N, C-alpha and C positions, 0 to 999 in steps of 0.2 A: 462498554466500548469506549466511552469517553476517557475512562481511567486508563485503558490500554493505549488509547491514542496519545494521551499525555505522556505515558511511559515511553512510548516509541519516540515521541518528540523530544523528550529529555535526553534519551540515548543519542539521538542524532546530534543534538546540541553539544553534548560532551565530546562526541567524535570530532565535530568541527573544531572545537577548542584545541583538542590534542593535535589535530592535523596542522592547525594554524601555528601552534607553539613549535611544532617540529620544524616547520618551514622557517620561522623566524630564527630559531637556533642555528639552522644550517646557513642562513644568509649572514648572520652575525659572525659565524665561524669563518666564512669565506672572506668577509671584510677584514677580520682580524688577521687572517693569513696574508692577505694582500698588503695590509698595513705593516706587517712585520717582515716583509720580503728583504729589507736591507740587512737584517741580522740572521734570518733563518737559513738562507741558502737553499731552500727547498724549491723555490719557483725559478728554475733555470730556463724555462720555456721562453720562446720568443715573445716579445712584448713587455717583459718585466723591466723595471728600472734598475740600472746598475749605477750605484752612487759611489763615486771615488772621492775619498778625502785626501786633500793635499795642502801643502804650504804654498800660498800664492805669492811668496816673495823668495823663491828658491830656484833661480835660473841655473842651469838650463832645463831643469826637470819639471818645474811648474811656476808660472809667474804671470803677471799682467802685461800684455804687449802694448805697443804704442797706440794701438787702436782701442784699448780698453778691454779687450777680450782676453780670456785665459788662454795660455799657450804653454808648451813645454814638451820635451822629449817623452817623458812618462805619460803625459796626457795624450799625445799622439798614439802611443801604444795602446792605451786604454780605450780610446775612441775606436780604433780598428778592431780590437777584441769585441767591443760591444756591437759594432756593425756586423761582424761575422756571425754573431749569435742572435742577431735580431733583437737586441736589447736597446732600450732607450737609455742614453747615458746622462748622468747628472754629475757635473764637476762641482764639488763642494769645498770651498776654501775654509780651512779650519785653523784654529790656534794650535800650533804644533804641540804645545805643552798639555793640551786637552785632548789629544788624539785618542787616548784610551777611553776617555769618557764618551766620546763620539761613537767609537766602534762598539762599545759595550751597550750603549743606549739604542743601537740599531739605526742611528741617523746616517751612517755610512756603511757601505758593504766591505770596504777595504781601505788600507792606507797604502797609497801608491805614489810615492814622491821621494825618491832617494832615501828610502827607509832602511837603515842599517841593521843587519842581522847580527846580534850580539849574543853572548852566552846567557846574559841576564834576560834577554827578550825571547829567546827560543822557547821557553816553557809557557809563555803567556799569549802566544799567537799561533795560528796555523799559517805556516810560511809557504810561499812558492819557492822554487829553486832559485838560487842567486842568478841575477841577470846582468848586473853591472859590478865591476871591480872598482874600488874607490880608495882614496887616501885622505886622511885628515891632515891638513897643513896649517902652517902659521903664516899669516900675511902681515907685513909691516911696511912702513914707508921706506922708499928706496934710499933716502938719505939719513935714516935713523941710526945707523951704526950697529943695529942689532943683527947679528950673524948666526947666533946659536941660541938654544933654549936657555943656557946659562946666562945669556945677556938679558933675559927677561926678569932677572932679579931686581926688585925695586920698581918694576914697570907696571903700568895699568893694562890689563888684558880683558878681552870680551869674547863670549861665545853665545851661541843660540841656546836658549833655555830648552831643556829636554832633548838636546841633540847628542849624537855620539861624539861630536867634537868637544863638547863640554866634559863628557866623561873621560875622553882621552887627555884633555888638558889637566883635569884633576889628578889622574894617575901619573902624568909626567911630572907634575909639581911634587907629588909625594916621592917619586923616584929621585928627583934632584935634592929634596930635603934630606934624604938618607945620606947623601954624599956631602951635603953642605947644610947643616942645621940652621943656618941663618938665611937660607934662601926663602924668599917670600915675594909674592906680587904686592905692589903698593896698593893695588885695587883690582878686584876681580868681579866683573859685571856679567850678568846674563840677560840677554834681551830677546824680544819676540822673534826677530827675523834678521837675516844677514844684511839686508839693505840698510837697516838701522846701524848695524855693527860697522859697515863700510863708512857711513857718514860720520860715525864717531871717530874712526881712524883718520879720516880726511880732516876733521876739525881739531885733531890732536887731543880729543877727550880720552882716547886710549892710545897705547903704543903698539898693540898687536891684536889680531883677530884669529881665532881658531875656526877653521871652516873646511868644507869639502873641496876636493881638488878641482872639479869642474867649475864650481862657483868661483874659486880663487883664480882659475885661468880666465874666466869671463871678466873679472875685475881687473886683471892684469891687461887684458886686451883693451878694455875701455879706458884704463888709466894712462896708457902710452908712456911708460917710464916712471909713473908716479909711485908704484908699489914694487915690493920684492917678496919672494917666498923663501922661507928658511929651507935650507937644503935637505935636512933630515925630516921625514914625515913624523907626525905624532903617532900614527898607526895606519895599518892597512885594513881594509874591510870590504864587505860585499853587501850590495843592496838586494832586497827581496820585496815582494808584495805581501803585506801582512793582513790576514783575515782574522775574524773572531775565532777564538780557540774552538776547535771542533767542526768548523765549517769547511770540511774537506771537499764537499760536493761543488761548491762555488770555486774553491781554489783549483780543483782539478779542471773544471771547465775553462777557467781563465788561462791556466798554464798550458793546457793542451792546445788552445787556440794560439797562444803566444809562440809555442814551438812550431806550429804549422806556419805561422808568419815568418819564422826564421827559415824554415825549409823552402818556402816559395820565394824568398828574396825580399819580402815586404819590409822586414825590419832593416835590412841593409839600405833600402831606399830612404827610409825614415832617418836612419843614422847618418847617411851621406848628406842629407839636407841639413841636419843639425851641425855637422862637422864643417860645413862650408858656409851656407847662407846665414846660419845662426852661430858662427864661430865667435862673434863679438859678445854673445850671451853665454859663453862657456861651453858651447856644443863640441868644440874641438877636444875637450877634456873627457868626453864620455868614453868609457872602456867597456863595451858590451861583451859579455862572456857566455851567454846562454846558447847552447848548441841544440 
């Protein structure tokens, strides 16, 4: 009997071990799922954290306000989307040149901050529908004498690193070189953000800045006659929200909510605020197109 008792005791111990292991595995899996929510897009339920990656020096779409808090047209849209879905929102300022690293690492759910949809970018992200139409422009000092792209020959220019403005400027320079083999910038710099580029223009460190239209309009408003915009745009483009490739579930949840906000007039209210109260920060230049 003692042998049988020992046998049953051993069997019970084994069963307990297996049950315990099974519970631990399940708990670890749940923790891993929650920890990867930024990249998986599987946890769309209320209570999840929706992490938006943005450039904190890109008015009017995302920047630091006078009170030290993040603000922006895109951020207002993202906050309302999160609110309607019962999500906790986290606004994460990122280095724009490192946006792909952030998205693929799962530290952000999406890139939502004047993110241009280009042919090169289409295959590497899951995109929302375009929601803003934009232009890439060239900003110069009003008294510079620079009127056309050809006048940039021998001049110092700057663009934001990793931006569509930098891509557009590269292509324009190549185009001008085909007609004039001697065409060349004296210096071509790429910087982290547009505010740095603006300061470089103000200090005469560069002669021209390639930048987004709403940003340019904001600088014009703040400068009060200090700057001028070349008449011909570098390129026309559209903004979208970029998600990790394949994350259609989160993309659809965000886009459907955004379209509902358009339908009930919420987007129009947000847009009106930015075109009036925030005109000095470039809000007047926002061209919202999503229907």
